[in-house]
Wavefront OBJ file of the C-alpha trace (Angstrom):
o trace
v 35.621 -57.777 -67.139
v 35.520 -57.442 -71.011
v 31.510 -58.183 -71.148
v 30.660 -55.634 -68.032
v 32.279 -52.914 -69.337
v 32.688 -53.862 -73.362
v 36.024 -53.765 -73.595
v 36.186 -55.034 -77.275
v 33.103 -52.814 -78.594
v 34.957 -49.536 -77.321
v 38.360 -50.675 -79.035
v 40.076 -50.815 -76.070
v 41.442 -53.585 -73.477
v 42.286 -54.193 -69.364
v 46.232 -53.151 -69.491
v 45.392 -49.680 -71.821
v 41.909 -48.978 -69.090
v 44.216 -49.909 -66.351
v 47.025 -47.445 -67.542
v 44.275 -44.531 -68.444
v 42.809 -44.797 -64.492
v 45.914 -44.472 -63.206
v 47.188 -41.602 -65.936
v 44.162 -39.896 -64.251
v 44.805 -40.692 -60.898
v 47.457 -39.062 -61.092
v 46.765 -35.788 -62.902
v 43.980 -35.231 -60.485
v 45.687 -36.863 -56.807
v 46.716 -32.736 -56.120
v 43.228 -32.720 -54.266
v 44.138 -34.774 -52.138
v 46.328 -32.466 -50.393
v 44.674 -28.952 -51.757
v 41.235 -29.748 -50.259
v 41.709 -30.760 -46.772
v 44.007 -27.088 -47.140
v 41.553 -25.211 -48.398
v 38.584 -26.323 -46.027
v 40.831 -25.942 -42.884
v 42.122 -22.633 -44.298
v 45.468 -24.027 -44.780
v 45.764 -26.668 -41.671
v 44.974 -23.749 -39.346
v 41.571 -24.946 -38.455
v 40.195 -21.820 -38.847
v 36.995 -22.448 -40.682
v 36.677 -25.460 -37.252
v 36.936 -28.524 -40.317
v 40.089 -30.811 -39.080
v 42.740 -31.230 -41.708
v 42.668 -35.114 -41.530
v 39.026 -35.521 -41.359
v 38.893 -33.712 -44.935
v 41.562 -35.542 -46.120
v 40.015 -39.070 -45.304
v 36.301 -37.831 -46.621
v 38.437 -36.299 -50.092
v 39.771 -39.399 -50.734
v 36.133 -41.640 -49.776
v 34.154 -39.155 -51.819
v 36.554 -39.150 -54.795
v 36.729 -43.081 -54.886
v 33.626 -44.432 -53.930
v 32.016 -42.015 -56.290
v 34.306 -42.480 -59.331
v 33.638 -46.449 -59.014
v 30.239 -45.691 -59.137
v 30.280 -43.694 -62.308
v 32.521 -46.354 -63.839
v 30.043 -49.938 -62.660
v 26.584 -47.826 -63.391
v 27.787 -45.857 -66.441
v 30.206 -47.629 -67.598
v 32.072 -43.754 -68.485
v 35.755 -42.818 -68.197
v 35.004 -39.759 -65.833
v 36.137 -39.390 -62.334
v 35.010 -37.197 -59.653
v 36.237 -35.229 -56.648
v 35.592 -32.399 -54.685
v 35.594 -29.316 -57.268
v 37.921 -26.606 -57.201
v 36.357 -22.737 -56.766
v 33.655 -25.006 -54.654
v 35.756 -25.300 -51.597
v 36.922 -22.339 -51.717
v 33.886 -20.713 -51.836
v 32.715 -22.738 -49.458
v 35.741 -21.920 -46.615
v 35.767 -18.349 -48.075
v 31.689 -18.335 -47.091
v 32.698 -19.906 -43.520
v 35.702 -17.805 -42.926
v 34.128 -14.452 -43.575
v 30.724 -14.557 -41.577
v 33.203 -14.351 -38.492
v 31.637 -17.270 -36.992
v 28.009 -16.830 -38.017
v 27.831 -19.066 -40.678
v 29.629 -22.889 -39.688
v 30.915 -25.968 -42.018
v 27.507 -27.843 -40.135
v 25.656 -25.051 -41.932
v 27.820 -25.367 -45.061
v 27.834 -29.146 -45.210
v 23.543 -29.196 -45.060
v 23.551 -26.448 -48.150
v 25.372 -28.992 -49.793
v 23.276 -31.695 -49.082
v 20.448 -29.777 -49.765
v 21.899 -28.665 -53.301
v 22.677 -32.037 -54.177
v 19.012 -32.991 -53.962
v 18.805 -30.090 -55.845
v 20.279 -31.600 -58.544
v 18.626 -34.881 -58.381
v 15.240 -33.487 -58.896
v 16.547 -31.216 -61.632
v 18.254 -34.038 -63.337
v 15.147 -36.254 -62.742
v 12.498 -33.805 -64.167
v 15.395 -32.869 -67.087
v 15.110 -29.121 -65.750
v 18.858 -29.788 -65.791
v 18.823 -29.740 -69.536
v 16.517 -27.036 -69.609
v 19.080 -24.962 -67.440
v 21.799 -25.688 -69.296
v 19.558 -24.165 -72.944
v 18.849 -21.519 -70.950
v 21.847 -19.926 -70.286
v 24.331 -18.751 -73.487
v 27.146 -20.092 -73.639
v 29.195 -16.746 -73.341
v 27.957 -16.630 -69.707
v 28.953 -20.348 -69.172
v 32.385 -19.709 -70.265
v 32.597 -16.565 -68.457
v 31.540 -18.561 -65.246
v 34.246 -21.061 -65.611
v 37.215 -18.088 -66.046
v 35.524 -16.185 -63.158
v 35.945 -18.811 -60.467
v 39.849 -19.560 -62.261
v 40.700 -15.890 -61.199
v 38.923 -16.286 -57.771
v 40.876 -20.055 -57.305
v 44.169 -17.728 -58.250
v 43.182 -15.188 -55.787
v 43.011 -17.674 -52.976
v 46.107 -19.377 -54.009
v 48.273 -15.967 -53.853
v 46.330 -14.824 -50.668
v 47.205 -17.851 -49.153
v 51.282 -18.116 -50.277
v 51.682 -14.323 -49.173
v 52.250 -14.069 -52.325
v 49.368 -11.215 -52.165
v 48.752 -9.065 -49.348
v 45.761 -7.332 -48.418
v 45.765 -3.879 -46.329
v 44.046 -3.806 -43.224
v 42.440 -0.470 -43.728
v 38.763 -0.967 -44.177
v 36.101 -0.404 -46.879
v 34.651 2.538 -44.694
v 38.176 4.189 -44.236
v 38.345 3.933 -48.188
v 35.024 5.530 -49.032
v 35.905 8.591 -46.420
v 38.602 9.664 -49.008
v 36.105 9.623 -51.329
v 38.680 9.173 -54.476
v 39.901 12.542 -54.580
v 43.613 11.546 -53.684
v 44.284 7.918 -54.472
v 47.634 8.285 -54.052
v 47.585 9.842 -50.515
v 46.477 6.564 -48.646
v 47.424 2.761 -48.524
v 46.937 0.682 -51.808
v 44.364 -2.033 -51.006
v 46.331 -4.941 -52.481
v 50.035 -5.365 -52.383
v 52.868 -7.693 -53.832
v 53.756 -10.216 -50.126
v 57.453 -10.141 -49.288
v 59.715 -11.845 -51.729
v 61.666 -12.468 -48.436
v 59.036 -14.595 -46.945
v 60.048 -18.046 -47.314
v 56.307 -18.958 -48.028
v 56.610 -16.565 -50.676
v 59.615 -18.132 -52.445
v 58.273 -21.493 -52.362
v 55.160 -20.786 -53.625
v 57.515 -19.125 -56.652
v 59.320 -21.802 -57.202
v 56.212 -24.225 -57.024
v 54.239 -22.186 -59.748
v 57.723 -22.283 -61.754
v 57.811 -26.184 -60.938
v 54.313 -26.912 -62.274
v 54.484 -24.618 -65.350
v 57.512 -26.166 -66.532
v 56.324 -29.676 -66.107
v 53.144 -28.387 -68.002
v 55.043 -26.976 -70.777
v 56.885 -30.107 -71.624
v 53.482 -32.150 -71.452
v 54.450 -34.244 -68.118
v 50.733 -36.273 -67.494
v 50.721 -35.248 -63.277
v 52.172 -32.461 -63.866
v 50.636 -30.695 -60.630
v 51.173 -33.417 -59.025
v 54.654 -34.006 -59.581
v 55.092 -30.174 -58.706
v 53.627 -30.136 -55.860
v 55.625 -32.677 -54.254
v 59.268 -31.401 -55.652
v 57.770 -28.011 -54.287
v 57.344 -30.161 -50.800
v 60.911 -31.534 -51.281
v 62.272 -28.123 -52.002
v 60.520 -27.337 -48.932
v 61.978 -29.485 -46.203
v 65.420 -28.022 -47.786
v 64.022 -24.821 -46.842
v 62.420 -25.548 -43.334
v 59.611 -25.009 -44.270
v 57.766 -28.470 -43.660
v 56.450 -30.057 -40.472
v 57.727 -33.118 -39.908
v 56.026 -33.786 -36.855
v 52.702 -34.694 -39.049
v 54.432 -38.724 -39.416
v 54.093 -38.469 -35.907
v 51.238 -36.607 -35.123
v 48.195 -39.081 -33.483
v 45.897 -36.276 -35.823
v 47.209 -37.757 -38.760
v 47.592 -41.561 -38.757
v 48.269 -44.239 -41.234
v 45.312 -46.589 -40.149
v 42.355 -44.212 -41.594
v 40.385 -43.048 -38.601
v 37.261 -43.170 -39.853
v 35.715 -41.348 -36.690
v 36.873 -38.566 -37.377
v 34.346 -38.262 -40.606
v 32.155 -35.434 -40.043
v 29.227 -37.362 -41.251
v 26.018 -35.878 -41.427
v 27.027 -33.255 -39.305
v 24.214 -30.888 -40.858
v 23.300 -27.914 -39.383
v 19.791 -27.336 -40.990
v 18.233 -24.950 -38.391
v 20.850 -22.488 -38.344
v 21.096 -22.758 -42.202
v 17.649 -21.218 -42.260
v 18.755 -18.462 -39.917
v 21.737 -17.402 -42.649
v 21.457 -16.734 -46.112
v 20.313 -20.228 -47.183
v 18.896 -19.831 -50.670
v 22.464 -17.646 -51.611
v 24.622 -20.271 -50.610
v 22.501 -23.016 -52.148
v 22.069 -21.322 -55.497
v 25.601 -20.802 -55.800
v 26.332 -24.241 -55.143
v 23.730 -25.838 -57.015
v 24.288 -23.218 -59.918
v 27.843 -22.916 -60.651
v 28.321 -26.708 -59.904
v 25.456 -27.565 -63.398
v 27.729 -25.737 -65.806
v 30.405 -26.614 -64.019
v 29.382 -30.697 -64.559
v 27.447 -30.417 -67.914
v 30.994 -28.802 -69.311
v 33.302 -31.444 -68.243
v 31.173 -34.823 -68.894
v 29.960 -33.180 -72.691
v 33.821 -32.706 -73.249
v 34.934 -35.829 -72.421
v 32.179 -37.860 -73.902
v 33.553 -35.602 -76.869
v 36.862 -36.435 -76.590
v 36.457 -39.896 -75.973
v 33.987 -40.169 -79.474
v 30.484 -41.313 -77.206
v 28.842 -38.012 -79.389
v 29.456 -39.071 -82.429
v 26.046 -41.241 -81.956
v 24.160 -38.046 -80.570
v 21.518 -40.063 -79.092
v 23.751 -42.988 -77.600
v 26.267 -40.135 -76.422
v 23.269 -37.958 -74.844
v 21.850 -41.169 -72.671
v 25.403 -42.303 -71.428
v 25.646 -38.006 -69.988
v 21.980 -38.112 -69.202
v 23.097 -41.208 -66.466
v 26.418 -39.578 -65.595
v 24.732 -36.369 -64.503
v 22.505 -38.390 -62.156
v 25.619 -40.244 -60.573
v 27.019 -36.794 -60.197
v 24.065 -35.548 -58.511
v 23.933 -38.324 -56.130
v 27.710 -37.475 -55.556
v 26.965 -33.827 -54.783
v 25.167 -35.110 -51.308
v 27.479 -38.190 -50.997
v 30.215 -36.011 -50.736
v 28.761 -33.991 -48.136
v 27.396 -36.944 -46.206
v 31.030 -37.437 -45.470
v 32.211 -33.910 -44.869
v 33.567 -32.484 -47.881
v 32.167 -29.843 -49.897
v 30.491 -30.011 -53.556
v 31.950 -33.654 -55.585
v 32.010 -32.897 -59.401
v 33.181 -34.546 -62.600
v 36.806 -33.772 -63.269
v 38.067 -32.241 -66.177
v 41.068 -33.979 -65.879
v 39.335 -37.547 -66.961
v 40.126 -36.072 -70.182
v 44.136 -37.377 -69.718
v 42.620 -40.477 -69.248
v 40.548 -40.816 -72.012
v 43.479 -39.109 -74.350
v 45.610 -42.042 -72.777
v 42.975 -44.402 -74.394
v 40.100 -45.146 -71.654
v 37.238 -45.581 -73.001
v 35.310 -47.096 -70.406
v 34.004 -47.380 -66.556
v 37.259 -49.426 -65.932
v 39.422 -46.660 -66.332
v 37.195 -44.770 -63.674
v 36.958 -48.004 -61.078
v 40.669 -48.137 -61.423
v 41.430 -44.292 -60.687
v 38.570 -44.656 -57.934
v 40.483 -47.713 -55.938
v 43.484 -45.737 -56.390
v 42.322 -42.865 -54.060
v 40.851 -45.551 -52.056
v 44.227 -46.553 -51.223
v 45.303 -43.055 -50.592
v 43.105 -43.164 -46.995
v 46.596 -45.079 -45.690
v 48.818 -41.603 -47.151
v 47.299 -39.244 -44.456
v 50.625 -38.404 -42.761
v 52.630 -37.635 -46.191
v 49.937 -35.810 -47.828
v 49.627 -33.382 -44.121
v 53.742 -32.973 -44.889
v 52.780 -30.476 -48.171
v 52.849 -27.085 -47.325
v 49.918 -24.467 -48.265
v 52.671 -23.041 -50.315
v 52.818 -25.845 -52.755
v 48.973 -26.377 -52.827
v 48.369 -22.619 -53.236
v 51.218 -22.728 -56.164
v 48.475 -25.605 -57.753
v 45.691 -23.111 -57.201
v 47.244 -20.482 -59.619
v 48.049 -23.040 -62.300
v 44.687 -24.588 -62.007
v 43.149 -20.411 -62.336
v 45.483 -20.570 -65.675
v 43.775 -23.928 -66.970
v 40.127 -22.386 -66.320
v 41.031 -19.104 -67.752
v 41.341 -20.715 -71.416
v 37.848 -20.241 -71.792
v 37.819 -16.513 -72.094
v 38.855 -17.254 -75.746
v 35.397 -18.987 -76.280
v 33.665 -15.407 -75.871
v 32.680 -12.858 -78.341
v 34.739 -9.564 -76.661
v 33.152 -8.187 -80.165
v 29.633 -8.248 -79.396
v 28.681 -6.205 -76.530
v 25.348 -7.692 -75.571
v 27.288 -10.724 -74.277
v 30.808 -9.146 -73.805
v 29.682 -7.020 -70.956
v 27.881 -9.261 -68.819
v 30.620 -12.159 -68.789
v 33.250 -9.429 -68.184
v 31.159 -8.637 -65.612
v 30.784 -12.500 -64.371
v 34.892 -12.808 -64.666
v 35.756 -9.336 -62.538
v 32.786 -9.749 -59.805
v 34.058 -13.023 -58.865
v 37.137 -12.387 -58.071
v 36.893 -8.241 -56.784
v 33.939 -8.838 -54.645
v 35.567 -12.242 -53.235
v 32.053 -13.879 -54.006
v 31.067 -16.443 -57.094
v 27.223 -15.595 -56.754
v 28.009 -11.959 -57.426
v 29.204 -12.335 -60.606
v 27.084 -15.085 -61.825
v 23.964 -12.379 -60.675
v 25.564 -9.654 -62.401
v 26.275 -11.748 -65.262
v 22.469 -12.907 -65.754
v 20.665 -9.488 -64.972
v 23.039 -7.414 -67.153
v 22.392 -10.103 -70.441
v 18.746 -10.290 -69.983
v 18.560 -6.126 -70.471
v 21.186 -5.985 -73.008
v 19.687 -9.096 -75.036
v 15.775 -7.325 -74.236
v 17.189 -4.157 -76.015
v 18.967 -5.102 -78.494
v 15.709 -6.950 -79.706
v 13.950 -3.768 -79.598
v 16.896 -2.301 -81.829
v 16.223 -4.446 -84.386
v 18.411 -7.398 -83.514
v 17.533 -11.226 -83.640
v 19.968 -12.803 -82.614
v 20.062 -12.664 -79.158
v 17.233 -14.219 -77.660
v 16.186 -14.718 -74.005
v 14.993 -17.926 -72.842
v 12.150 -17.352 -70.548
v 13.707 -19.283 -67.475
v 16.261 -16.378 -67.618
v 13.519 -13.840 -66.819
v 13.001 -15.920 -63.893
v 16.326 -15.849 -62.946
v 16.945 -12.626 -63.108
v 14.130 -11.670 -61.173
v 15.010 -14.063 -58.296
v 18.650 -12.298 -58.500
v 16.927 -8.757 -58.345
v 15.135 -10.038 -55.470
v 17.686 -11.173 -53.640
v 19.778 -8.221 -54.114
v 16.999 -5.755 -53.273
v 14.817 -7.629 -50.287
v 16.971 -10.224 -49.126
v 20.006 -8.069 -48.797
v 24.012 -9.612 -49.935
v 27.537 -8.618 -50.680
l 1 2 3 4 5 6 7 8 9 10 11 12 13 14 15 16 17 18 19 20 21 22 23 24 25 26 27 28 29 30 31 32 33 34 35 36 37 38 39 40 41 42 43 44 45 46 47 48 49 50 51 52 53 54 55 56 57 58 59 60 61 62 63 64 65 66 67 68 69 70 71 72 73 74 75 76 77 78 79 80 81 82 83 84 85 86 87 88 89 90 91 92 93 94 95 96 97 98 99 100 101 102 103 104 105 106 107 108 109 110 111 112 113 114 115 116 117 118 119 120 121 122 123 124 125 126 127 128 129 130 131 132 133 134 135 136 137 138 139 140 141 142 143 144 145 146 147 148 149 150 151 152 153 154 155 156 157 158 159 160 161 162 163 164 165 166 167 168 169 170 171 172 173 174 175 176 177 178 179 180 181 182 183 184 185 186 187 188 189 190 191 192 193 194 195 196 197 198 199 200 201 202 203 204 205 206 207 208 209 210 211 212 213 214 215 216 217 218 219 220 221 222 223 224 225 226 227 228 229 230 231 232 233 234 235 236 237 238 239 240 241 242 243 244 245 246 247 248 249 250 251 252 253 254 255 256 257 258 259 260 261 262 263 264 265 266 267 268 269 270 271 272 273 274 275 276 277 278 279 280 281 282 283 284 285 286 287 288 289 290 291 292 293 294 295 296 297 298 299 300 301 302 303 304 305 306 307 308 309 310 311 312 313 314 315 316 317 318 319 320 321 322 323 324 325 326 327 328 329 330 331 332 333 334 335 336 337 338 339 340 341 342 343 344 345 346 347 348 349 350 351 352 353 354 355 356 357 358 359 360 361 362 363 364 365 366 367 368 369 370 371 372 373 374 375 376 377 378 379 380 381 382 383 384 385 386 387 388 389 390 391 392 393 394 395 396 397 398 399 400 401 402 403 404 405 406 407 408 409 410 411 412 413 414 415 416 417 418 419 420 421 422 423 424 425 426 427 428 429 430 431 432 433 434 435 436 437 438 439 440 441 442 443 444 445 446 447 448 449 450 451 452 453 454 455 456 457 458 459 460 461 462 463 464
């Protein structure tokens, strides 16, 4: 084990690596409860996806791909279905009112994974990361954080949206804003689901302030216990045939792809959104973790390791779709394991094994109420919001595009809209600033290509 993982060379040992792997698992195990809830629309099945099938897919995809990262790259990074992209996946299905199915969604994710592999092999992926300015990368992270927060608020009932349609609102011409009902409301604090979400939010926040490792997971578990006392937990899942203690792999949505149906819908928009957002999310996670572990001190060696990790990550996207889950990506929570001393792939292998063992815990995971996982979504939004400090709001050339990215994502309830507005606006403002004599904002040729494609998509193909 020492020879395979180069433990001594990296200044670590088996015990430290295993503890680091367990720490990483504890910090990200919440995805086992959150992902099935989101993709099945919080257990209601409104998306058409089966809760148990998504649970199995989540555990298998996270386990297998994280072990692959450890064995083939010797890198202490774990992978699992990404937060934000899973919410986007479910939102597209629900908003389509039946025209876009989860089978089409899985096909789109699978294709985006193939694109990822091609971009990684041809080095274009690295070129894209150079082309898009850092301000927009950070803004994308913040925008997705707010998007996730709205999903949590809405699904817990803490935020409600009036039934008034867009047409109704436009009819008022905004001449008398006080004469009609506000579109967004605070949920009823008498609703036990709302109360439980608030309790969960406080619990997770307190644990994080106290720097408890695995604060999100422990917060979800404690909220579930309180939910039991409040009568908000359905114990029928312990005996329900849908959630068995022995994993029923026949439930997996293995390769349930609808490529034909995808061709008749917004295929380009959906695929590009999955691909684009994943590009920056993964890059930030891998480079950030590599820096934290000290791999980037030797840039050549560090870049080589990150490059290999990108290939595993690319394969994980399509691999996750094959077993029936949304985009699988590298997790920033891996930094918790690195902080615990993890320096090699043994950390990742340990985390992956824990995910596979979790296959036998489906009935327990199904007990967790939607309000508990909704609280976790809100807190994850807080963590992603931290990237806002990296944006220079004094420079309007980057501030305006970044702001549009951040606000358009949650307010239009669409991640692609935010990214699109940000790219086009940045290209315009950066170009104008150069006409005005400024030379500090160069526009990469690839940004022009992206801007043209975006304008073509909205003007010729339509889109909301």
